[in-house]
C-alpha positions as CSV (number, residue, x, y, z in Angstrom):
1,M,-0.6,-60.6,103.4
2,G,-4.0,-61.0,101.9
3,S,-5.5,-63.7,99.8
4,S,-3.2,-63.2,96.8
5,V,0.2,-62.1,98.2
6,G,0.2,-64.4,101.3
7,P,-0.3,-67.7,99.5
8,A,2.3,-66.8,96.9
9,L,4.9,-66.0,99.6
10,A,4.0,-69.2,101.5
11,K,4.4,-71.2,98.3
12,Q,7.9,-69.7,97.8
13,L,8.9,-70.5,101.5
14,I,7.7,-74.1,101.2
15,A,9.4,-74.6,97.9
16,S,12.7,-73.2,99.4
17,L,12.6,-74.8,102.9
18,G,10.3,-77.8,102.6
19,A,6.8,-78.3,103.8
20,S,7.9,-80.0,107.0
21,K,9.9,-76.9,108.0
22,V,7.3,-74.2,107.3
23,S,4.0,-73.3,108.9
24,V,2.2,-70.2,107.7
25,Q,-0.4,-68.2,109.7
26,G,-2.4,-65.3,108.3
27,V,-3.5,-62.4,110.6
28,D,-7.0,-61.2,110.3
29,Y,-7.6,-57.5,110.8
30,T,-9.6,-54.7,109.1
31,A,-7.6,-53.0,106.4
32,T,-9.4,-49.7,105.5
33,I,-8.5,-46.0,105.1
34,Q,-9.7,-45.5,108.7
35,S,-7.6,-48.4,110.1
36,N,-4.6,-47.0,108.3
37,A,-4.6,-44.2,110.8
38,L,-4.2,-46.8,113.7
39,R,-0.7,-47.7,112.3
40,G,-1.2,-51.5,112.6
41,S,-2.4,-51.6,116.2
42,E,-5.4,-53.9,115.6
43,G,-3.5,-56.5,113.6
44,G,-0.3,-56.1,115.5
45,K,-1.9,-57.3,118.7
46,V,-3.3,-60.3,116.9
47,M,0.1,-61.1,115.2
48,A,1.8,-60.9,118.6
49,K,-0.8,-63.1,120.2
50,L,-0.6,-65.7,117.5
51,A,3.2,-65.9,117.6
52,N,3.3,-66.0,121.4
53,D,0.6,-68.7,121.5
54,H,2.7,-70.8,119.0
55,L,5.9,-70.2,121.0
56,A,4.1,-71.4,124.2
57,R,3.3,-74.7,122.4
58,C,6.6,-75.1,120.6
59,G,9.3,-72.9,122.2
60,S,12.1,-73.8,119.7
61,T,10.1,-72.4,116.8
62,K,11.7,-69.7,114.7
63,I,9.3,-66.9,114.1
64,A,9.5,-64.9,110.9
65,I,7.0,-62.1,110.4
66,A,6.0,-60.3,107.2
67,G,3.6,-57.8,106.0
68,Y,2.6,-55.8,102.9
69,S,1.5,-52.1,103.1
70,Q,-0.9,-51.9,106.1
71,G,0.4,-55.4,107.0
72,A,3.9,-53.9,107.2
73,M,2.5,-51.6,109.9
74,V,1.1,-54.6,111.6
75,V,4.6,-56.1,111.7
76,H,6.0,-52.8,113.2
77,Y,3.3,-52.7,115.9
78,A,3.5,-56.4,116.8
79,V,7.2,-55.9,117.8
80,K,7.1,-52.3,119.1
81,S,3.9,-52.3,121.1
82,G,1.9,-55.5,120.5
83,G,3.8,-57.7,122.9
84,L,6.0,-59.8,120.6
85,N,9.4,-59.9,122.1
86,P,12.0,-59.0,119.5
87,S,14.3,-61.7,120.8
88,V,12.0,-64.5,119.5
89,V,11.8,-63.0,116.0
90,S,14.3,-64.6,113.6
91,S,13.4,-62.2,110.8
92,A,10.9,-59.6,109.6
93,V,10.2,-58.7,106.0
94,V,8.1,-55.7,105.1
95,Y,6.9,-54.7,101.6
96,G,5.6,-51.4,100.5
97,D,6.0,-50.2,104.1
98,P,4.4,-46.9,105.0
99,Q,6.8,-46.7,108.0
100,N,9.9,-47.5,105.9
101,R,12.1,-45.0,107.7
102,E,11.3,-46.6,111.1
103,S,12.9,-49.6,112.6
104,V,10.9,-52.7,113.4
105,G,10.9,-52.2,117.1
106,S,14.3,-53.1,118.4
107,L,15.0,-55.8,115.8
108,P,18.5,-55.5,114.5
109,A,18.8,-54.4,110.9
110,S,20.4,-57.8,110.1
111,K,17.0,-59.4,110.9
112,T,15.0,-57.0,108.9
113,K,14.4,-56.8,105.1
114,V,12.6,-53.8,103.6
115,S,11.4,-54.1,100.0
116,S,9.6,-51.4,97.9
117,H,8.6,-54.1,95.5
118,H,5.3,-55.9,95.4
119,P,5.8,-59.2,97.3
120,T,5.0,-61.3,94.3
121,K,7.6,-59.4,92.2
122,A,10.3,-59.3,94.8
123,K,13.3,-61.7,94.5
124,H,13.6,-63.8,97.6
125,S,16.4,-65.9,98.9
126,F,15.4,-68.2,101.8
127,K,17.8,-70.3,103.6
128,Q,17.6,-72.5,106.6
129,G,19.5,-71.2,109.6
């Protein structure tokens, strides 16, 4: 979620759950007007690969995915078409989502949070589960 939003969210997660319970991985992709038309396909493939690679090393890991604006489209793509099996995703959070009327793949609504707020202004409640 970029160099300002991602670290702030990671800090909140670590403060809520503890540093030994959280690992955060950013996803590098091109975020431009032109890439916006690709609806997250470039970053979605990368997100899915990173998550799948981590699961191959540590199968009991809970995978939570999040994205802001174009990053929200990356989340959608990772689950819908990028190869990330929805059954391994514990939760998905999307902020300022251009696809806010679309589901995140076949993830149940109970595992999805959609926020119209900027991630650093949204109120979060994280719990271990």
